[in-house]
LOZA-843655 format. One record per atom (N, C-alpha, C): x, y, z; residue number from 1; residue in one letter. Coordinates in steps of 0.001 Angstrom, whole numbers, plus 500000, padded with zeros to 6 digits. Example, Ala and Ser with C-alpha at 12.3 -4.5 7.8 and 13.67 -1.06 7.14 Angstrom:
<atoms>
       px       py       pz     k   r
   513190   494310   507800     1   a
   512300   495500   507800     1   a
   513200   496700   507800     1   a
   512850   497750   507080     2   s
   513670   498940   507140     2   s
   512900   500030   507870     2   s
</atoms>
This chain:
<atoms>
       px       py       pz     k   r
   728131   622164   706462     1   m
   728636   622020   707147     1   m
   730067   622305   706870     1   m
   730978   622897   706672     2   s
   732111   622529   706071     2   s
   733040   621738   707141     2   s
   734059   621258   706736     3   g
   735665   620826   708381     3   g
   736420   621873   708131     3   g
   737554   621607   708802     4   a
   738876   621909   709194     4   a
   739323   622785   707970     4   a
   740133   623775   707332     5   p
   740721   623839   706300     5   p
   741509   622878   705814     5   p
   741456   622518   704409     6   g
   742257   621951   704049     6   g
   741708   620098   704146     6   g
   740502   619741   704642     7   t
   739514   618388   704616     7   t
   738975   618730   703558     7   t
   738561   617531   703404     8   p
   737942   617215   702611     8   p
   736330   617738   702803     8   p
   735201   617623   702238     9   p
   733695   617748   702199     9   p
   732988   616671   702748     9   p
   732528   616727   703640    10   a
   731704   615442   703827    10   a
   731010   614756   702265    10   a
   730501   613966   702519    11   g
   730046   612881   701108    11   g
   731393   612540   699759    11   g
   732385   613243   700187    12   d
   733584   612669   699047    12   d
   733840   611580   699036    12   d
   733187   610366   699861    13   g
   733549   608926   699723    13   g
   734898   609119   700177    13   g
   735145   609493   701511    14   t
   736422   609012   702502    14   t
   735759   608881   703468    14   t
   736663   607352   704130    15   p
   735711   606503   705142    15   p
   735666   607614   706424    15   p
   734614   607420   707338    16   e
   734447   608158   708608    16   e
   735291   607276   709306    16   e
   735511   607931   710521    17   a
   736474   607412   711895    17   a
   735963   605804   712190    17   a
   736638   604796   711965    18   g
   736205   603624   712440    18   g
   735392   602500   711221    18   g
   735207   603251   710015    19   a
   734920   602817   709199    19   a
   735782   601827   708505    19   a
   735846   601062   707464    20   s
   736962   600222   706435    20   s
   736718   601404   705008    20   s
   737759   600820   704156    21   e
   737982   601445   702990    21   e
   736979   601502   702270    21   e
   735889   600804   702364    22   d
   734778   600817   701048    22   d
   733787   601783   702241    22   d
   734214   602460   703022    23   g
   732958   603023   703580    23   g
   732219   602365   705055    23   g
   732310   601202   704863    24   a
   731011   600247   705808    24   a
   731862   600383   707102    24   a
   730991   600797   708356    25   p
   731640   600753   709636    25   p
   731856   599346   709694    25   p
   732513   598942   710978    26   p
   733190   597923   711411    26   p
   731713   596910   711871    26   p
   731970   595354   711805    27   p
   730753   594881   712055    27   p
   730438   594948   713517    27   p
   728953   595388   714091    28   p
   729296   595771   715775    28   p
   729539   594690   716587    28   p
   729933   593499   716319    29   g
   730802   592188   717236    29   g
   731849   592497   717392    29   g
   732794   593685   716436    30   r
   733963   593644   716671    30   r
   734443   594877   717355    30   r
   733125   595832   717464    31   r
   733743   597240   718752    31   r
   733537   596765   719922    31   r
   734325   597124   721037    32   f
   733736   597167   722538    32   f
   732989   598725   722969    32   f
   732267   598642   723937    33   p
   731198   597243   724527    33   p
   730107   596927   723362    33   p
   730103   595694   723393    34   r
   729148   595057   722467    34   r
   727683   595612   722497    34   r
   727592   595494   724135    35   s
   726020   596104   724566    35   s
   725744   597831   724143    35   s
   726695   598289   723690    36   v
   726559   599859   722923    36   v
   725912   600283   721994    36   v
   727342   599236   721011    37   f
   727760   598947   719593    37   f
   726842   598235   718520    37   f
   725954   597322   719653    38   a
   725173   596401   718516    38   a
   723688   596671   718479    38   a
   723253   598030   719156    39   r
   722306   598536   718789    39   r
   722540   600178   717978    39   r
   720987   600309   717833    40   g
   720707   601498   717110    40   g
   721734   602118   715527    40   g
   721707   603292   715492    41   d
   722423   604148   713987    41   d
   723284   604627   714339    41   d
   724232   604376   713251    42   e
   725826   605178   713738    42   e
   725463   606709   714124    42   e
   726094   607505   714953    43   p
   725291   608677   715095    43   p
   727186   609420   714028    43   p
   726704   610770   714097    44   d
   727814   611725   713597    44   d
   728578   611534   714730    44   d
   730149   611595   714174    45   v
   731514   611158   714405    45   v
   731322   612402   715352    45   v
   731584   613798   715388    46   r
   731349   614905   716644    46   r
   730982   614417   717629    46   r
   729583   613786   717959    47   f
   728978   613463   718488    47   f
   729991   612406   719781    47   f
   729683   611790   719026    48   t
   730588   610528   719789    48   t
   732575   610985   720395    48   t
   733039   611540   719446    49   l
   734286   612566   719983    49   l
   733683   613372   721023    49   l
   732907   613941   721565    50   a
   732512   614970   722407    50   a
   732353   613823   723666    50   a
   731576   613130   723335    51   n
   731125   611826   724142    51   n
   732695   611455   725176    51   n
   733662   611270   724336    52   e
   735032   610671   724765    52   e
   735466   611837   725354    52   e
   735503   613393   724817    53   r
   736447   614315   725294    53   r
   735788   614418   727052    53   r
   734092   613856   726959    54   t
   733492   614534   728440    54   t
   733673   613351   729214    54   t
   734292   611862   728800    55   f
   734369   610343   729655    55   f
   736061   610995   730451    55   f
   736637   611700   729586    56   l
   738178   612147   729339    56   l
   738417   613255   730961    56   l
   737277   613791   730365    57   a
   737141   615289   731509    57   a
   736953   615065   732947    57   a
   736085   613479   733369    58   w
   735662   612613   734222    58   w
   737153   612280   735071    58   w
   737761   611524   733895    59   i
   738951   611068   734604    59   i
   739931   611626   735066    59   i
   739733   613000   734269    60   r
   740998   614293   734827    60   r
   740361   614524   735937    60   r
   739363   614862   736308    61   t
   738608   615094   737348    61   t
   738825   614334   738892    61   t
   738909   612878   738367    62   s
   739038   611850   739072    62   s
   740386   611696   739633    62   s
   741525   612421   738843    63   l
   742836   612330   739142    63   l
   743164   613457   739747    63   l
   742683   614501   739311    64   a
   742822   615979   740577    64   a
   742329   615627   741998    64   a
   740962   614838   742236    65   l
   740845   614568   743328    65   l
   741280   613712   744424    65   l
   742172   612727   743733    66   l
   743114   611512   743984    66   l
   744241   612553   744845    66   l
   744855   613053   743738    67   a
   745928   614324   744105    67   a
   745636   614866   745317    67   a
   744659   616044   745159    68   a
   744014   616360   746647    68   a
   744180   615164   747781    68   a
   743753   614484   748037    69   g
   743536   613434   749324    69   g
   744819   613066   749496    69   g
   745634   612886   748306    70   i
   747129   612097   748839    70   i
   747725   613603   749136    70   i
   747639   614491   748596    71   a
   748294   615765   749078    71   a
   747732   616271   750577    71   a
   746951   616378   751005    72   l
   746367   616326   752378    72   l
   747151   615776   753416    72   l
   747163   614475   753050    73   e
   747971   613573   753863    73   e
   749328   613565   753896    73   e
   749798   613719   752563    74   a
   751569   613592   752526    74   a
   752377   614746   752439    74   a
   751527   615938   752521    75   l
   752290   617128   752805    75   l
   752267   617557   754116    75   l
   752697   618292   754921    76   d
   753162   619146   756017    76   d
   752236   620352   755557    76   d
   751097   620281   755591    77   l
   749761   621654   755886    77   l
   749679   621779   757204    77   l
   749617   623207   757312    78   p
   748807   623498   758599    78   p
   747714   623381   759119    78   p
   746689   621984   758570    79   v
   745648   621633   758862    79   v
   745149   621036   760122    79   v
   744298   620905   760598    80   q
   743806   620164   762086    80   q
   744025   618690   761598    80   q
   744393   618035   762544    81   r
   744864   616672   761952    81   r
   743419   615616   761517    81   r
   742629   615591   762300    82   g
   741393   615052   761935    82   g
   740382   615774   760983    82   g
   740517   616892   760926    83   l
   739530   617674   759912    83   l
   740548   617468   758080    83   l
   741870   617214   758484    84   g
   742193   617221   757268    84   g
   742082   616035   756507    84   g
   742227   615034   757510    85   l
   741850   613437   757570    85   l
   740524   613051   756785    85   l
   739622   613832   757446    86   a
   738117   613527   756881    86   a
   738221   614183   755673    86   a
   738652   615231   755437    87   a
   739007   615643   754098    87   a
   739366   615043   752637    87   a
   740408   614463   753385    88   s
   741348   613674   752547    88   s
   740664   612149   751970    88   s
   739935   611812   753029    89   l
   739424   610459   752756    89   l
   738049   610556   751465    89   l
   737248   611981   751860    90   i
   736132   612416   750944    90   i
   736729   612843   749508    90   i
   737661   613137   749548    91   f
   738489   613351   747795    91   f
   739351   611813   747468    91   f
   739480   611544   748305    92   l
   740179   609945   747777    92   l
   738754   609020   747571    92   l
   737495   609194   748135    93   a
   736843   608393   748039    93   a
   735710   608802   746942    93   a
   735633   609963   746477    94   l
   734843   610767   745354    94   l
   736360   610524   743727    94   l
   737296   610732   744212    95   g
   738448   610094   743304    95   g
   738123   608788   743153    95   g
   737932   607773   743822    96   t
   737375   606502   743063    96   t
   736870   605839   742893    96   t
   735545   606482   743275    97   l
   734253   606337   742814    97   l
   734254   607194   741005    97   l
   734355   608006   740971    98   l
   734596   609006   739385    98   l
   734630   607880   737953    98   l
   735893   607405   738308    99   p
   736222   606408   737009    99   p
   734405   606118   736597    99   p
   733935   605201   737642   100   l
   732745   604662   737313   100   l
   731559   605261   736907   100   l
   731319   606616   736926   101   q
   730824   607370   736898   101   q
   731077   608303   734660   101   q
   732452   608491   735060   102   a
   732981   608157   733604   102   a
   732516   607265   732747   102   a
   732871   605969   733332   103   w
   732638   604869   732058   103   w
   730722   604612   732346   103   w
   729574   604525   733070   104   w
   728597   604550   732884   104   w
   727944   605984   732361   104   w
   728618   607040   732475   105   s
   727975   608044   731705   105   s
   728123   608023   730171   105   s
   729400   607145   730095   106   w
   729532   607564   728093   106   w
   728758   606455   728047   106   w
   729133   605867   728990   107   v
   727788   604434   727862   107   v
   726168   604844   727528   107   v
   726038   605287   728532   108   r
   724576   605739   728244   108   r
   724285   607234   727391   108   r
   725512   607875   727808   109   v
   725459   608918   726588   109   v
   725613   608523   724980   109   v
   726112   607612   724475   110   e
   726453   606715   723236   110   e
   725140   606361   723200   110   e
   724331   605224   724037   111   q
   723152   604515   724039   111   q
   722280   605336   723200   111   q
   722303   606424   724063   112   a
   721064   607775   723754   112   a
   721473   608121   722539   112   a
   722844   608409   721931   113   l
   722636   609001   720802   113   l
   722087   607969   719698   113   l
   723008   606848   719958   114   r
   722699   605646   718742   114   r
   721123   605648   718537   114   r
   720396   605751   719389   115   m
   718488   605401   719590   115   m
   718076   606803   719581   115   m
   719154   607848   719451   116   g
   717979   609251   719357   116   g
   717355   609267   720275   116   g
   717858   609069   721574   117   r
   717454   610052   722981   117   r
   717574   610790   723179   117   r
   716804   611168   724280   118   a
   717517   613087   724676   118   a
   718684   612352   725845   118   a
   719641   613070   725854   119   l
   720730   613229   726285   119   l
   720271   612895   727926   119   l
   721081   611591   728907   120   p
   721189   611536   730466   120   p
   721728   612677   730786   120   p
   721474   612513   732288   121   s
   722176   613734   732963   121   s
   723519   612869   733693   121   s
   724155   613233   734702   122   p
   725520   612934   734995   122   p
   724837   612523   736429   122   p
   724644   611198   736982   123   r
   723938   611011   738049   123   r
   725063   611571   739280   123   r
   725914   611306   739325   124   m
   727551   611614   740389   124   m
   727775   613104   740199   124   m
   727111   614167   739493   125   a
   727435   615358   739706   125   a
   727015   616036   741370   125   a
   725860   615745   741690   126   a
   725302   616337   743051   126   a
   726436   615661   743849   126   a
   726623   614695   743622   127   p
   727391   613691   744777   127   p
   728651   614283   744973   127   p
   729124   614666   743804   128   l
   730739   615736   743512   128   l
   730856   616927   744130   128   l
   729307   617452   743793   129   a
   729721   618421   744059   129   a
   729549   618970   746018   129   a
   728366   617712   745823   130   l
   728531   617986   748041   130   l
   729501   617737   748237   130   l
   730595   616609   748212   131   g
   731776   615850   748121   131   g
   732268   616540   748609   131   g
   732994   617496   747308   132   t
   733750   618854   746996   132   t
   733923   619812   748195   132   t
   732336   620440   748209   133   l
   732364   621533   749015   133   l
   731994   621244   750214   133   l
   732085   619677   751047   134   v
   732287   619257   752520   134   v
   733815   619535   752959   134   v
   734450   619154   751618   135   a
   735845   618507   751826   135   a
   736162   620078   751959   135   a
   736239   620944   750813   136   g
   736520   622069   750977   136   g
   736273   623015   752479   136   g
   735068   622714   753155   137   v
   734712   623282   754312   137   v
   735566   622900   755328   137   v
   735652   621549   755048   138   l
   736637   621137   756481   138   l
   738276   621303   756490   138   l
   738174   621677   755328   139   v
   739845   621896   754845   139   v
   739958   623427   755700   139   v
   739166   623997   755292   140   l
   738845   625936   755773   140   l
   738744   625870   757053   140   l
   737901   624624   757972   141   v
   737961   624987   758975   141   v
   738940   624396   760044   141   v
   740194   623182   759374   142   g
   740746   623002   759960   142   g
   742129   624426   759964   142   g
   742356   624351   758792   143   l
   742691   626267   758621   143   l
   742835   627378   759628   143   l
   741388   627371   759715   144   l
   740912   628423   760708   144   l
   741234   628352   762260   144   l
   740637   626805   762724   145   v
   740998   626323   764000   145   v
   742009   625999   764203   145   v
   742803   626802   765547   146   p
   743884   626182   766256   146   p
   743752   624956   766311   146   p
</atoms>
Protein backbone atom coordinates (compact mmCIF):
# COMPACT_ATOMS: atom_id res chain seq x y z
CA UNK A 1 0.00 0.00 0.00
CA UNK A 2 1.48 3.33 -0.98
CA UNK A 3 1.31 6.47 1.13
CA UNK A 4 0.14 9.94 0.20
CA UNK A 5 1.69 11.55 -2.88
CA UNK A 6 5.15 12.84 -2.14
CA UNK A 7 5.68 10.58 0.88
CA UNK A 8 8.35 7.90 0.76
CA UNK A 9 7.18 4.30 0.55
CA UNK A 10 7.31 2.12 3.66
CA UNK A 11 10.53 0.30 4.34
CA UNK A 12 12.80 3.03 3.04
CA UNK A 13 14.55 3.55 6.36
CA UNK A 14 12.40 6.52 7.44
CA UNK A 15 11.69 6.23 11.19
CA UNK A 16 8.08 5.59 12.18
CA UNK A 17 6.17 7.90 14.51
CA UNK A 18 7.62 7.73 18.01
CA UNK A 19 10.76 6.00 16.78
CA UNK A 20 14.26 7.34 17.21
CA UNK A 21 16.43 8.35 14.25
CA UNK A 22 17.88 4.85 14.05
CA UNK A 23 14.34 3.43 13.66
CA UNK A 24 14.08 1.87 17.12
CA UNK A 25 10.89 2.65 19.05
CA UNK A 26 11.32 4.51 22.34
CA UNK A 27 11.81 2.28 25.38
CA UNK A 28 8.48 1.16 26.91
CA UNK A 29 9.26 2.88 30.22
CA UNK A 30 9.35 6.28 28.49
CA UNK A 31 5.80 6.19 27.10
CA UNK A 32 2.62 6.90 29.04
CA UNK A 33 0.70 4.94 30.19
CA UNK A 34 3.23 2.23 30.87
CA UNK A 35 0.49 -0.33 31.47
CA UNK A 36 -0.41 -0.02 27.77
CA UNK A 37 2.97 0.40 26.10
CA UNK A 38 4.97 -2.09 28.16
CA UNK A 39 3.22 -5.11 26.63
CA UNK A 40 2.73 -6.51 23.17
CA UNK A 41 4.01 -5.45 19.77
CA UNK A 42 3.93 -2.01 18.24
CA UNK A 43 0.80 -1.89 16.00
CA UNK A 44 0.56 -0.24 12.61
CA UNK A 45 0.64 3.52 13.26
CA UNK A 46 -2.58 3.97 11.26
CA UNK A 47 -4.53 1.94 13.81
CA UNK A 48 -3.02 3.84 16.73
CA UNK A 49 -3.90 7.15 15.08
CA UNK A 50 -7.45 5.93 14.37
CA UNK A 51 -7.75 5.03 18.05
CA UNK A 52 -6.63 8.54 19.00
CA UNK A 53 -9.18 10.08 16.61
CA UNK A 54 -11.90 7.99 18.25
CA UNK A 55 -10.73 9.23 21.67
CA UNK A 56 -11.02 12.81 20.44
CA UNK A 57 -14.49 12.13 19.02
CA UNK A 58 -15.63 10.96 22.47
CA UNK A 59 -14.18 14.16 23.94
CA UNK A 60 -16.01 16.31 21.37
CA UNK A 61 -19.24 14.50 22.19
CA UNK A 62 -18.62 15.16 25.87
CA UNK A 63 -18.16 18.87 25.20
CA UNK A 64 -21.37 18.97 23.13
CA UNK A 65 -23.34 17.31 25.93
CA UNK A 66 -21.93 19.73 28.50
CA UNK A 67 -22.82 22.65 26.23
CA UNK A 68 -26.37 21.30 25.80
CA UNK A 69 -26.80 20.93 29.55
CA UNK A 70 -25.55 24.45 30.22
CA UNK A 71 -27.59 25.95 27.38
CA UNK A 72 -30.83 24.43 28.67
CA UNK A 73 -30.38 26.29 31.94
CA UNK A 74 -28.53 29.43 30.84
CA UNK A 75 -30.72 30.41 27.88
CA UNK A 76 -34.31 31.52 28.24
CA UNK A 77 -35.84 28.60 26.35
CA UNK A 78 -39.59 27.91 26.37
CA UNK A 79 -39.11 24.54 28.13
CA UNK A 80 -41.12 23.64 31.22
CA UNK A 81 -38.81 24.35 34.17
CA UNK A 82 -38.73 20.89 35.81
CA UNK A 83 -38.35 18.99 32.56
CA UNK A 84 -35.65 21.35 31.30
CA UNK A 85 -33.72 20.99 34.54
CA UNK A 86 -33.97 17.18 34.41
CA UNK A 87 -32.75 17.11 30.78
CA UNK A 88 -29.96 19.53 31.66
CA UNK A 89 -28.79 17.33 34.53
CA UNK A 90 -28.81 14.25 32.28
CA UNK A 91 -26.74 16.05 29.64
CA UNK A 92 -24.30 17.32 32.26
CA UNK A 93 -23.94 13.88 33.88
CA UNK A 94 -23.31 12.20 30.52
CA UNK A 95 -20.86 14.94 29.47
CA UNK A 96 -18.98 14.56 32.73
CA UNK A 97 -18.72 10.75 32.51
CA UNK A 98 -17.84 10.56 28.83
CA UNK A 99 -14.16 11.57 29.16
CA UNK A 100 -13.72 8.57 31.47
CA UNK A 101 -15.23 6.37 28.76
CA UNK A 102 -12.94 7.98 26.19
CA UNK A 103 -9.81 7.21 28.22
CA UNK A 104 -10.92 3.73 29.21
CA UNK A 105 -11.86 2.87 25.63
CA UNK A 106 -8.57 4.23 24.27
CA UNK A 107 -6.60 2.08 26.73
CA UNK A 108 -8.62 -1.07 26.02
CA UNK A 109 -8.40 -0.66 22.23
CA UNK A 110 -4.67 0.15 22.31
CA UNK A 111 -4.03 -2.94 24.45
CA UNK A 112 -6.07 -5.09 22.06
CA UNK A 113 -4.12 -3.73 19.08
CA UNK A 114 -0.80 -4.40 20.79
CA UNK A 115 -1.78 -7.92 21.87
CA UNK A 116 -3.44 -8.91 18.57
CA UNK A 117 -6.87 -9.41 20.18
CA UNK A 118 -10.33 -8.51 18.95
CA UNK A 119 -11.30 -4.90 19.54
CA UNK A 120 -13.60 -4.30 22.53
CA UNK A 121 -16.90 -2.48 22.17
CA UNK A 122 -17.48 0.85 23.93
CA UNK A 123 -19.23 0.26 27.23
CA UNK A 124 -20.84 3.70 27.44
CA UNK A 125 -22.52 3.58 24.01
CA UNK A 126 -25.84 2.17 25.27
CA UNK A 127 -26.08 4.42 28.38
CA UNK A 128 -25.12 7.41 26.23
CA UNK A 129 -27.80 6.63 23.64
CA UNK A 130 -30.43 5.98 26.31
CA UNK A 131 -29.56 9.11 28.30
CA UNK A 132 -29.59 11.28 25.20
CA UNK A 133 -32.94 9.80 24.16
CA UNK A 134 -34.45 10.44 27.61
CA UNK A 135 -33.12 14.00 27.74
CA UNK A 136 -34.39 14.67 24.22
CA UNK A 137 -37.86 13.36 25.13
CA UNK A 138 -37.85 15.54 28.26
CA UNK A 139 -37.00 18.62 26.21
CA UNK A 140 -39.65 17.76 23.58
CA UNK A 141 -42.34 17.22 26.22
CA UNK A 142 -41.19 20.37 28.01
CA UNK A 143 -41.66 22.36 24.80
CA UNK A 144 -45.09 20.90 24.02
CA UNK A 145 -46.66 20.98 27.49
CA UNK A 146 -47.70 24.47 28.62
